[in-house]
C-alpha positions as CSV (number, residue, x, y, z in Angstrom):
1,M,50.3,-10.7,6.7
2,K,49.7,-11.5,2.8
3,R,47.6,-14.1,3.8
4,W,45.6,-12.2,6.2
5,F,45.0,-9.4,3.5
6,W,43.7,-11.9,1.0
7,M,41.6,-13.7,3.5
8,A,40.0,-10.2,4.6
9,V,39.5,-9.2,0.8
10,G,37.9,-12.6,-0.1
11,F,35.7,-12.4,3.0
12,G,34.4,-9.0,2.1
13,L,33.9,-9.9,-1.6
14,G,31.8,-12.9,-0.5
15,I,29.6,-10.8,1.7
16,A,29.3,-8.1,-0.9
17,A,28.3,-10.8,-3.4
18,S,25.8,-12.3,-1.1
19,R,24.4,-9.1,-0.2
20,R,23.8,-8.0,-4.0
21,R,22.3,-11.7,-4.7
22,S,20.0,-11.2,-1.7
23,N,18.8,-7.7,-2.6
24,A,18.3,-8.8,-6.4
25,A,16.2,-11.8,-5.2
26,T,13.9,-9.6,-2.8
27,G,13.6,-7.0,-5.6
28,D,15.3,-4.1,-3.6
29,R,16.5,-1.9,-6.5
30,G,17.1,1.1,-4.2
31,L,16.1,4.5,-4.9
32,L,17.1,4.7,-8.7
33,G,15.6,1.6,-9.3
34,A,12.1,2.8,-8.1
35,W,12.4,6.1,-9.7
36,A,13.1,4.3,-13.0
37,Q,10.4,1.6,-12.5
38,R,7.8,4.4,-11.8
39,Q,8.8,6.3,-15.0
40,V,8.6,3.1,-17.3
41,R,5.1,2.5,-15.6
42,D,4.1,6.2,-16.1
43,A,5.0,6.2,-19.6
44,L,3.5,2.8,-20.3
45,A,0.0,4.2,-18.9
46,E,0.5,7.4,-21.1
47,G,0.9,5.2,-24.2
48,R,-2.1,3.2,-23.6
49,A,-4.2,6.1,-23.1
50,E,-2.7,7.8,-26.3
51,A,-3.5,4.5,-28.0
52,K,-7.1,4.5,-27.0
53,R,-7.7,8.1,-27.8
54,R,-6.3,7.3,-31.3
55,E,-8.5,4.2,-31.8
56,A,-11.7,6.1,-30.6
57,T,-10.8,9.0,-33.1
58,L,-10.4,6.2,-36.2
59,R,-13.4,4.6,-35.0
60,S,-15.5,7.8,-35.0
61,V,-14.1,8.7,-38.7
62,L,-14.2,5.4,-40.2
63,A,-17.3,4.3,-38.8
64,V,-19.9,2.4,-40.6
65,P,-23.5,3.8,-40.2
66,R,-25.7,2.2,-37.7
67,N,-28.1,0.7,-40.2
68,G,-25.4,-1.2,-41.6
69,T,-25.7,0.1,-45.3
70,R,-22.5,0.8,-47.0
71,K,-22.1,2.1,-50.2
72,P,-21.4,-0.8,-52.8
73,D,-17.9,-0.9,-54.0
74,K,-17.1,-0.5,-57.6
């Protein structure tokens, strides 16, 4: 009886490990993984947009006149 039990446990663990490995290889992360991936993607897009807005603000404030003339540094 013990042998059958441990054989069934080993068989079950083998199947679970193979399923986990195949899901990881195919990129199947389930519902929670898809949600987290979407959150990260949205956060990165928002960060890029904010960086572009700040850069545009800095460029407008620190811009050199179009004719290229600057006050000489003393």
